[in-house]
A tleap script that builds the chain and sets N, CA, C and O, in Angstrom:
source leaprc.protein.ff14SB
mol = sequence {
  NMET SER TYR SER TRP GLU ASP LEU PHE PRO
  LEU VAL SER VAL ARG LYS LEU VAL ARG ASP
  ILE SER ASP HIE ASN PRO LEU LEU LEU SER
  LEU LYS ALA ASP LYS THR GLU PRO PRO LYS
  LYS LYS GLU PHE CYS PHE ASP ILE SER TRP
  LEU SER ASN GLU LEU PHE LEU PRO LYS ALA
  ARG GLU ILE TRP GLY GLN PRO VAL ASN SER
  ASN ASP PRO ILE ASP ILE LEU ASN ILE LYS
  LEU LYS ARG PHE LYS ARG TYR PHE LYS GLY
  TRP GLY SER HIE VAL CPHE
}
set mol.1.N position { 6.699 0.764 -12.480 }
set mol.1.CA position { 6.645 0.012 -13.723 }
set mol.1.C position { 5.207 -0.022 -14.210 }
set mol.1.O position { 4.266 0.017 -13.417 }
set mol.2.N position { 5.055 -0.091 -15.478 }
set mol.2.CA position { 3.719 -0.178 -16.057 }
set mol.2.C position { 3.452 -1.630 -16.472 }
set mol.2.O position { 4.365 -2.453 -16.534 }
set mol.3.N position { 2.187 -1.919 -16.750 }
set mol.3.CA position { 1.829 -3.270 -17.178 }
set mol.3.C position { 2.473 -3.606 -18.518 }
set mol.3.O position { 2.902 -4.741 -18.726 }
set mol.4.N position { 2.548 -2.640 -19.428 }
set mol.4.CA position { 3.163 -2.903 -20.733 }
set mol.4.C position { 4.653 -3.209 -20.575 }
set mol.4.O position { 5.197 -4.052 -21.288 }
set mol.5.N position { 5.312 -2.518 -19.633 }
set mol.5.CA position { 6.727 -2.767 -19.374 }
set mol.5.C position { 6.899 -4.164 -18.807 }
set mol.5.O position { 7.817 -4.886 -19.197 }
set mol.6.N position { 6.019 -4.550 -17.887 }
set mol.6.CA position { 6.093 -5.885 -17.293 }
set mol.6.C position { 5.806 -6.969 -18.321 }
set mol.6.O position { 6.356 -8.066 -18.228 }
set mol.7.N position { 4.954 -6.679 -19.298 }
set mol.7.CA position { 4.691 -7.649 -20.368 }
set mol.7.C position { 5.940 -7.869 -21.222 }
set mol.7.O position { 6.208 -8.988 -21.660 }
set mol.8.N position { 6.704 -6.797 -21.455 }
set mol.8.CA position { 7.925 -6.912 -22.247 }
set mol.8.C position { 9.045 -7.616 -21.486 }
set mol.8.O position { 9.848 -8.337 -22.078 }
set mol.9.N position { 9.094 -7.405 -20.173 }
set mol.9.CA position { 10.161 -7.960 -19.342 }
set mol.9.C position { 9.558 -8.689 -18.135 }
set mol.9.O position { 9.638 -8.188 -17.013 }
set mol.10.N position { 8.956 -9.863 -18.353 }
set mol.10.CA position { 8.237 -10.542 -17.271 }
set mol.10.C position { 9.123 -11.078 -16.143 }
set mol.10.O position { 8.629 -11.304 -15.039 }
set mol.11.N position { 10.405 -11.285 -16.393 }
set mol.11.CA position { 11.276 -11.861 -15.377 }
set mol.11.C position { 12.033 -10.824 -14.570 }
set mol.11.O position { 12.787 -11.169 -13.661 }
set mol.12.N position { 11.838 -9.565 -14.895 }
set mol.12.CA position { 12.536 -8.490 -14.198 }
set mol.12.C position { 11.803 -8.168 -12.902 }
set mol.12.O position { 10.573 -8.168 -12.853 }
set mol.13.N position { 12.571 -7.896 -11.861 }
set mol.13.CA position { 11.968 -7.470 -10.602 }
set mol.13.C position { 12.735 -6.255 -10.087 }
set mol.13.O position { 13.923 -6.086 -10.361 }
set mol.14.N position { 12.031 -5.421 -9.343 }
set mol.14.CA position { 12.632 -4.245 -8.733 }
set mol.14.C position { 12.400 -4.354 -7.239 }
set mol.14.O position { 11.291 -4.631 -6.784 }
set mol.15.N position { 13.478 -4.129 -6.477 }
set mol.15.CA position { 13.382 -4.228 -5.032 }
set mol.15.C position { 13.966 -2.972 -4.401 }
set mol.15.O position { 15.004 -2.469 -4.831 }
set mol.16.N position { 13.289 -2.477 -3.381 }
set mol.16.CA position { 13.761 -1.312 -2.643 }
set mol.16.C position { 14.788 -1.769 -1.620 }
set mol.16.O position { 14.530 -2.685 -0.839 }
set mol.17.N position { 15.951 -1.130 -1.626 }
set mol.17.CA position { 16.998 -1.455 -0.665 }
set mol.17.C position { 16.926 -0.505 0.522 }
set mol.17.O position { 16.251 0.523 0.473 }
set mol.18.N position { 17.621 -0.859 1.572 }
set mol.18.CA position { 17.646 -0.039 2.780 }
set mol.18.C position { 18.453 1.227 2.508 }
set mol.18.O position { 19.519 1.175 1.895 }
set mol.19.N position { 17.942 2.348 2.960 }
set mol.19.CA position { 18.668 3.604 2.774 }
set mol.19.C position { 19.615 3.815 3.945 }
set mol.19.O position { 19.298 3.480 5.086 }
set mol.20.N position { 20.770 4.369 3.649 }
set mol.20.CA position { 21.761 4.604 4.691 }
set mol.20.C position { 21.765 6.058 5.144 }
set mol.20.O position { 21.524 6.346 6.317 }
set mol.21.N position { 22.033 6.955 4.241 }
set mol.21.CA position { 22.181 8.359 4.596 }
set mol.21.C position { 21.075 9.206 3.964 }
set mol.21.O position { 20.471 10.044 4.633 }
set mol.22.N position { 20.822 8.992 2.717 }
set mol.22.CA position { 19.855 9.792 1.973 }
set mol.22.C position { 18.430 9.495 2.422 }
set mol.22.O position { 18.178 8.491 3.087 }
set mol.23.N position { 17.497 10.378 2.053 }
set mol.23.CA position { 16.096 10.109 2.338 }
set mol.23.C position { 15.436 9.362 1.175 }
set mol.23.O position { 14.218 9.182 1.159 }
set mol.24.N position { 16.240 8.932 0.211 }
set mol.24.CA position { 15.759 8.140 -0.917 }
set mol.24.C position { 16.252 6.709 -0.773 }
set mol.24.O position { 17.343 6.467 -0.256 }
set mol.25.N position { 15.438 5.761 -1.236 }
set mol.25.CA position { 15.836 4.364 -1.200 }
set mol.25.C position { 16.419 3.968 -2.553 }
set mol.25.O position { 15.821 4.259 -3.589 }
set mol.26.N position { 17.583 3.306 -2.559 }
set mol.26.CA position { 18.095 2.794 -3.830 }
set mol.26.C position { 17.239 1.624 -4.298 }
set mol.26.O position { 16.674 0.892 -3.485 }
set mol.27.N position { 17.151 1.457 -5.597 }
set mol.27.CA position { 16.375 0.362 -6.175 }
set mol.27.C position { 17.316 -0.647 -6.808 }
set mol.27.O position { 18.311 -0.274 -7.430 }
set mol.28.N position { 17.002 -1.919 -6.649 }
set mol.28.CA position { 17.796 -2.988 -7.244 }
set mol.28.C position { 16.959 -3.632 -8.349 }
set mol.28.O position { 15.893 -4.192 -8.092 }
set mol.29.N position { 17.450 -3.544 -9.557 }
set mol.29.CA position { 16.790 -4.131 -10.715 }
set mol.29.C position { 17.423 -5.485 -10.966 }
set mol.29.O position { 18.631 -5.573 -11.187 }
set mol.30.N position { 16.623 -6.542 -10.935 }
set mol.30.CA position { 17.134 -7.896 -11.103 }
set mol.30.C position { 16.621 -8.480 -12.408 }
set mol.30.O position { 15.432 -8.403 -12.718 }
set mol.31.N position { 17.543 -9.065 -13.169 }
set mol.31.CA position { 17.176 -9.679 -14.447 }
set mol.31.C position { 17.149 -11.194 -14.359 }
set mol.31.O position { 16.993 -11.868 -15.377 }
set mol.32.N position { 17.299 -11.742 -13.159 }
set mol.32.CA position { 17.341 -13.191 -12.970 }
set mol.32.C position { 15.976 -13.817 -13.247 }
set mol.32.O position { 14.929 -13.238 -12.958 }
set mol.33.N position { 16.026 -15.015 -13.815 }
set mol.33.CA position { 14.794 -15.757 -14.055 }
set mol.33.C position { 14.297 -16.409 -12.769 }
set mol.33.O position { 13.093 -16.583 -12.576 }
set mol.34.N position { 15.229 -16.766 -11.894 }
set mol.34.CA position { 14.819 -17.413 -10.644 }
set mol.34.C position { 14.788 -16.378 -9.522 }
set mol.34.O position { 15.737 -15.620 -9.323 }
set mol.35.N position { 13.707 -16.370 -8.822 }
set mol.35.CA position { 13.572 -15.454 -7.695 }
set mol.35.C position { 13.996 -16.204 -6.445 }
set mol.35.O position { 13.438 -17.251 -6.117 }
set mol.36.N position { 14.982 -15.662 -5.751 }
set mol.36.CA position { 15.514 -16.352 -4.585 }
set mol.36.C position { 14.712 -16.067 -3.322 }
set mol.36.O position { 14.817 -16.818 -2.352 }
set mol.37.N position { 13.926 -15.019 -3.306 }
set mol.37.CA position { 13.114 -14.716 -2.132 }
set mol.37.C position { 11.677 -14.428 -2.564 }
set mol.37.O position { 11.451 -13.942 -3.672 }
set mol.38.N position { 10.721 -14.720 -1.711 }
set mol.38.CA position { 9.322 -14.486 -2.070 }
set mol.38.C position { 9.050 -12.986 -2.212 }
set mol.38.O position { 9.700 -12.171 -1.557 }
set mol.39.N position { 8.091 -12.622 -3.068 }
set mol.39.CA position { 7.778 -11.202 -3.218 }
set mol.39.C position { 7.256 -10.613 -1.915 }
set mol.39.O position { 6.507 -11.259 -1.181 }
set mol.40.N position { 7.658 -9.392 -1.641 }
set mol.40.CA position { 7.230 -8.729 -0.419 }
set mol.40.C position { 5.974 -7.927 -0.682 }
set mol.40.O position { 5.735 -7.464 -1.797 }
set mol.41.N position { 5.168 -7.770 0.368 }
set mol.41.CA position { 3.988 -6.933 0.255 }
set mol.41.C position { 4.418 -5.486 0.084 }
set mol.41.O position { 5.430 -5.059 0.638 }
set mol.42.N position { 3.656 -4.751 -0.675 }
set mol.42.CA position { 3.960 -3.351 -0.879 }
set mol.42.C position { 3.755 -2.595 0.430 }
set mol.42.O position { 2.701 -2.689 1.058 }
set mol.43.N position { 4.776 -1.846 0.829 }
set mol.43.CA position { 4.694 -1.084 2.068 }
set mol.43.C position { 3.801 0.135 1.875 }
set mol.43.O position { 3.694 0.680 0.777 }
set mol.44.N position { 3.163 0.549 2.965 }
set mol.44.CA position { 2.374 1.767 2.931 }
set mol.44.C position { 3.286 2.946 3.215 }
set mol.44.O position { 4.050 2.928 4.180 }
set mol.45.N position { 3.208 3.950 2.394 }
set mol.45.CA position { 4.024 5.137 2.587 }
set mol.45.C position { 3.181 6.362 2.220 }
set mol.45.O position { 2.774 6.530 1.071 }
set mol.46.N position { 2.931 7.204 3.208 }
set mol.46.CA position { 2.161 8.426 2.972 }
set mol.46.C position { 3.009 9.395 2.169 }
set mol.46.O position { 4.182 9.608 2.477 }
set mol.47.N position { 2.415 9.980 1.141 }
set mol.47.CA position { 3.118 10.946 0.303 }
set mol.47.C position { 2.491 12.320 0.506 }
set mol.47.O position { 1.284 12.484 0.330 }
set mol.48.N position { 3.292 13.293 0.868 }
set mol.48.CA position { 2.803 14.640 1.155 }
set mol.48.C position { 2.085 15.250 -0.057 }
set mol.48.O position { 1.228 16.118 0.110 }
set mol.49.N position { 2.422 14.808 -1.264 }
set mol.49.CA position { 1.771 15.348 -2.471 }
set mol.49.C position { 0.290 14.980 -2.541 }
set mol.49.O position { -0.465 15.617 -3.275 }
set mol.50.N position { -0.135 13.968 -1.792 }
set mol.50.CA position { -1.554 13.603 -1.776 }
set mol.50.C position { -2.405 14.761 -1.277 }
set mol.50.O position { -3.560 14.904 -1.678 }
set mol.51.N position { -1.840 15.586 -0.405 }
set mol.51.CA position { -2.603 16.703 0.159 }
set mol.51.C position { -3.011 17.713 -0.901 }
set mol.51.O position { -3.958 18.473 -0.697 }
set mol.52.N position { -2.316 17.733 -2.025 }
set mol.52.CA position { -2.663 18.658 -3.098 }
set mol.52.C position { -3.830 18.151 -3.954 }
set mol.52.O position { -4.380 18.900 -4.761 }
set mol.53.N position { -4.200 16.894 -3.779 }
set mol.53.CA position { -5.313 16.324 -4.541 }
set mol.53.C position { -6.626 16.655 -3.837 }
set mol.53.O position { -6.776 16.409 -2.640 }
set mol.54.N position { -7.572 17.213 -4.584 }
set mol.54.CA position { -8.845 17.648 -3.993 }
set mol.54.C position { -9.695 16.493 -3.468 }
set mol.54.O position { -10.607 16.723 -2.673 }
set mol.55.N position { -9.423 15.268 -3.887 }
set mol.55.CA position { -10.200 14.107 -3.440 }
set mol.55.C position { -9.672 13.516 -2.134 }
set mol.55.O position { -10.378 12.769 -1.458 }
set mol.56.N position { -8.426 13.853 -1.780 }
set mol.56.CA position { -7.793 13.203 -0.638 }
set mol.56.C position { -8.458 13.538 0.698 }
set mol.56.O position { -8.891 12.633 1.411 }
set mol.57.N position { -8.543 14.812 1.043 }
set mol.57.CA position { -9.062 15.193 2.368 }
set mol.57.C position { -10.508 14.749 2.604 }
set mol.57.O position { -10.811 14.229 3.677 }
set mol.58.N position { -11.416 14.940 1.629 }
set mol.58.CA position { -12.785 14.444 1.869 }
set mol.58.C position { -12.835 12.927 2.113 }
set mol.58.O position { -13.583 12.459 2.972 }
set mol.59.N position { -12.040 12.170 1.360 }
set mol.59.CA position { -12.038 10.715 1.541 }
set mol.59.C position { -11.405 10.340 2.878 }
set mol.59.O position { -11.885 9.435 3.561 }
set mol.60.N position { -10.324 11.036 3.256 }
set mol.60.CA position { -9.675 10.772 4.543 }
set mol.60.C position { -10.642 11.063 5.696 }
set mol.60.O position { -10.709 10.298 6.657 }
set mol.61.N position { -11.388 12.166 5.601 }
set mol.61.CA position { -12.369 12.496 6.646 }
set mol.61.C position { -13.465 11.429 6.727 }
set mol.61.O position { -13.887 11.032 7.812 }
set mol.62.N position { -13.910 10.978 5.560 }
set mol.62.CA position { -14.957 9.953 5.515 }
set mol.62.C position { -14.473 8.660 6.186 }
set mol.62.O position { -15.189 8.072 6.997 }
set mol.63.N position { -13.278 8.230 5.848 }
set mol.63.CA position { -12.727 6.997 6.427 }
set mol.63.C position { -12.519 7.168 7.926 }
set mol.63.O position { -12.875 6.284 8.706 }
set mol.64.N position { -11.950 8.293 8.335 }
set mol.64.CA position { -11.649 8.529 9.750 }
set mol.64.C position { -12.934 8.661 10.574 }
set mol.64.O position { -12.955 8.313 11.755 }
set mol.65.N position { -13.997 9.162 9.953 }
set mol.65.CA position { -15.250 9.390 10.664 }
set mol.65.C position { -16.126 8.163 10.840 }
set mol.65.O position { -17.141 8.229 11.533 }
set mol.66.N position { -15.757 7.043 10.229 }
set mol.66.CA position { -16.558 5.826 10.367 }
set mol.66.C position { -16.527 5.353 11.813 }
set mol.66.O position { -15.483 5.413 12.462 }
set mol.67.N position { -17.661 4.884 12.324 }
set mol.67.CA position { -17.708 4.457 13.729 }
set mol.67.C position { -16.850 3.212 13.994 }
set mol.67.O position { -16.631 2.380 13.114 }
set mol.68.N position { -16.380 3.119 15.230 }
set mol.68.CA position { -15.560 1.985 15.669 }
set mol.68.C position { -16.220 1.378 16.895 }
set mol.68.O position { -16.612 2.099 17.813 }
set mol.69.N position { -16.345 0.057 16.914 }
set mol.69.CA position { -16.968 -0.635 18.046 }
set mol.69.C position { -15.926 -0.986 19.099 }
set mol.69.O position { -15.567 -2.151 19.268 }
set mol.70.N position { -15.448 0.029 19.801 }
set mol.70.CA position { -14.496 -0.175 20.886 }
set mol.70.C position { -14.505 1.058 21.773 }
set mol.70.O position { -14.808 2.160 21.318 }
set mol.71.N position { -14.172 0.865 23.036 }
set mol.71.CA position { -14.051 1.984 23.974 }
set mol.71.C position { -12.595 2.287 24.301 }
set mol.71.O position { -12.294 3.300 24.932 }
set mol.72.N position { -11.690 1.409 23.871 }
set mol.72.CA position { -10.272 1.586 24.144 }
set mol.72.C position { -9.670 2.545 23.110 }
set mol.72.O position { -9.715 2.260 21.913 }
set mol.73.N position { -9.113 3.666 23.549 }
set mol.73.CA position { -8.562 4.653 22.607 }
set mol.73.C position { -7.483 4.080 21.679 }
set mol.73.O position { -7.409 4.467 20.513 }
set mol.74.N position { -6.652 3.171 22.180 }
set mol.74.CA position { -5.601 2.569 21.338 }
set mol.74.C position { -6.223 1.697 20.257 }
set mol.74.O position { -5.789 1.729 19.105 }
set mol.75.N position { -7.244 0.913 20.624 }
set mol.75.CA position { -7.941 0.093 19.628 }
set mol.75.C position { -8.594 0.978 18.568 }
set mol.75.O position { -8.521 0.682 17.376 }
set mol.76.N position { -9.222 2.045 18.999 }
set mol.76.CA position { -9.889 2.964 18.065 }
set mol.76.C position { -8.873 3.532 17.084 }
set mol.76.O position { -9.114 3.552 15.877 }
set mol.77.N position { -7.742 3.993 17.600 }
set mol.77.CA position { -6.696 4.553 16.742 }
set mol.77.C position { -6.181 3.507 15.760 }
set mol.77.O position { -6.046 3.790 14.570 }
set mol.78.N position { -5.894 2.305 16.244 }
set mol.78.CA position { -5.389 1.242 15.372 }
set mol.78.C position { -6.379 0.874 14.279 }
set mol.78.O position { -5.988 0.693 13.126 }
set mol.79.N position { -7.634 0.762 14.620 }
set mol.79.CA position { -8.664 0.417 13.628 }
set mol.79.C position { -8.771 1.509 12.572 }
set mol.79.O position { -8.847 1.214 11.380 }
set mol.80.N position { -8.776 2.771 13.002 }
set mol.80.CA position { -8.872 3.886 12.057 }
set mol.80.C position { -7.648 3.943 11.140 }
set mol.80.O position { -7.777 4.190 9.941 }
set mol.81.N position { -6.467 3.714 11.705 }
set mol.81.CA position { -5.252 3.718 10.887 }
set mol.81.C position { -5.244 2.564 9.886 }
set mol.81.O position { -4.812 2.734 8.746 }
set mol.82.N position { -5.721 1.390 10.309 }
set mol.82.CA position { -5.792 0.247 9.387 }
set mol.82.C position { -6.761 0.522 8.248 }
set mol.82.O position { -6.482 0.162 7.104 }
set mol.83.N position { -7.893 1.151 8.539 }
set mol.83.CA position { -8.855 1.514 7.492 }
set mol.83.C position { -8.228 2.500 6.510 }
set mol.83.O position { -8.349 2.363 5.293 }
set mol.84.N position { -7.554 3.500 7.083 }
set mol.84.CA position { -6.891 4.512 6.258 }
set mol.84.C position { -5.859 3.844 5.343 }
set mol.84.O position { -5.819 4.105 4.141 }
set mol.85.N position { -5.032 2.986 5.928 }
set mol.85.CA position { -3.999 2.298 5.161 }
set mol.85.C position { -4.605 1.410 4.078 }
set mol.85.O position { -4.129 1.403 2.943 }
set mol.86.N position { -5.642 0.669 4.420 }
set mol.86.CA position { -6.276 -0.240 3.463 }
set mol.86.C position { -6.773 0.517 2.233 }
set mol.86.O position { -6.619 0.050 1.104 }
set mol.87.N position { -7.370 1.690 2.461 }
set mol.87.CA position { -7.897 2.449 1.333 }
set mol.87.C position { -6.784 3.121 0.533 }
set mol.87.O position { -6.757 3.040 -0.695 }
set mol.88.N position { -5.867 3.785 1.236 }
set mol.88.CA position { -4.883 4.611 0.543 }
set mol.88.C position { -3.641 3.854 0.077 }
set mol.88.O position { -2.828 4.412 -0.659 }
set mol.89.N position { -3.479 2.600 0.488 }
set mol.89.CA position { -2.360 1.817 -0.004 }
set mol.89.C position { -2.571 1.579 -1.504 }
set mol.89.O position { -3.550 0.950 -1.907 }
set mol.90.N position { -1.684 2.067 -2.288 }
set mol.90.CA position { -1.837 1.964 -3.735 }
set mol.90.C position { -2.579 3.119 -4.369 }
set mol.90.O position { -2.506 3.310 -5.583 }
set mol.91.N position { -3.299 3.899 -3.561 }
set mol.91.CA position { -4.076 5.039 -4.084 }
set mol.91.C position { -3.164 6.022 -4.806 }
set mol.91.O position { -3.487 6.499 -5.894 }
set mol.92.N position { -2.035 6.318 -4.199 }
set mol.92.CA position { -1.103 7.276 -4.794 }
set mol.92.C position { -0.593 6.848 -6.155 }
set mol.92.O position { -0.415 7.681 -7.044 }
set mol.93.N position { -0.359 5.565 -6.324 }
set mol.93.CA position { 0.159 5.093 -7.623 }
set mol.93.C position { -0.915 5.135 -8.700 }
set mol.93.O position { -0.594 5.192 -9.887 }
set mol.94.N position { -2.186 5.108 -8.306 }
set mol.94.CA position { -3.263 5.197 -9.285 }
set mol.94.C position { -3.615 6.641 -9.623 }
set mol.94.O position { -4.041 6.930 -10.742 }
set mol.95.N position { -3.442 7.544 -8.671 }
set mol.95.CA position { -3.833 8.931 -8.864 }
set mol.95.C position { -2.683 9.766 -9.390 }
set mol.95.O position { -2.896 10.640 -10.231 }
set mol.96.N position { -1.461 9.518 -8.915 }
set mol.96.CA position { -0.308 10.334 -9.302 }
set mol.96.C position { 0.551 9.647 -10.321 }
set mol.96.O position { 1.562 10.202 -10.751 }
savepdb mol mol.pdb
quit
């Protein structure tokens, strides 16, 4: 959705439903004024099309190459993945 669309329809919400068989998630468009559940945080989802963007790999290398203050390999991996997620969460929607 775009900001202009949200300005026209401020009470509309879109929610991703659980997929059963397909690799696509169905979307539920709600026109209710009252929201029965709190908004969910946007999930991180890597998109293979990001690899075609010339800015992606250099930025990914830069983020992954930042030093980590830990000697535990699992901690190092988790910290690097969190950094990657923090930067690229939403990146795809701004670039693509």
